[in-house]
Steps between C-alpha positions, in 0.01 A plus 500: 500500500631845407424839658137618530348666193162643404398428141154575365253214455208483254232314699257242362209746504684721250599206281173327425231639273267761655190358663657181621421441866635194682253277674717455806835598654789464256865484594722680251874441472723738307859486380609851407831552324752669730757556229469739207342278242442522130122503456337199327392564148133466395573182299670343809185569708287356228709183495501461878119548499475161325729347769285653776184363331650154506463500880128427458376857505176575324550871425816630342614828354799715419576857409828680444517544884384169647417133435252328731306183537246414768222267588201557720363148500791256464565210740737727701236777521575854396864530399719669248840604374620826344824644366542874461713676236728635774579139612264458797366148539174452693270217595190471717303210651230432757594538862577150626500393863766681704691180560579461128527866394877525518536175299264639237690832484831315459354296218372812328839672534655203319228524228570863442869430463436240229316732260676485167636854475842640584516592869698770674771394744298611805133512597318659792195298616175642618170348622143606543153380605194652335212520581474446875164494663579354841465669829745432785410543864727582793398502868446880494349570162410381153731582211374473139766397247637760265340350185833388353854460612791591273859433613728657242845371421764584764765232445698420189605146413713360220341245272720234661377593851139505384533148366691363798320691773141505370354343817689737732401806294140379491490461876613860542250630242216314670605630845480854363161434338332362808648751754234766431225249572629402839338670803 
C-alpha cells in the first residue's frame, strides 16, 4: 500500500441510463486509476462492451466515454460491470449477508482486474452501498441511515498487490463501508 490519495470516482448512479432504480441495496466496487493514464479509445470501449456482455448481462451499451453491461433479473440478481474512458473499472451486485461480503468484494476486485484492456500500474479502490433504507437504533435514540454510503478511494495499490492481497484489501473496504451503520 502506498501513501493516501484522493482520486475522483464516478458512482454507479451516474453510470447507468437515467431512470434506472435498483430494487434493493447494491454494493459497488470501483478501481480508479491512480497513475496518469492514456484514456481508452471509443473502439476499445466498444470491444470491451462485448466482453462485459459475455458475463451474462442482459443490457449492454457503450459510448465514447463508457462501456457497461448489467442485468436486473439474472441468477445473481441485479449486477453489472462498467469501464470508463479514463480507466475506472466498476462493478455492482446485491448486498449479500455480512459474513460473505468481504469474500464477494475480493472476488469482484479480481474480476475488475481481468477486464481485457490495458491497466495502469496502480489503482485506488472505492466502495459504496446504495440505496440504504434501514434504520439503526441505539439505546438513546433512533438513527435513520444516510440513504447511501460512498467510501472514496484513499489507498493506492499496485496491480501485483491487488492480485495478491485482494482478500485483505476487501476486508478493509468492507470495514469502512459498514462503519457508518454501526451505532
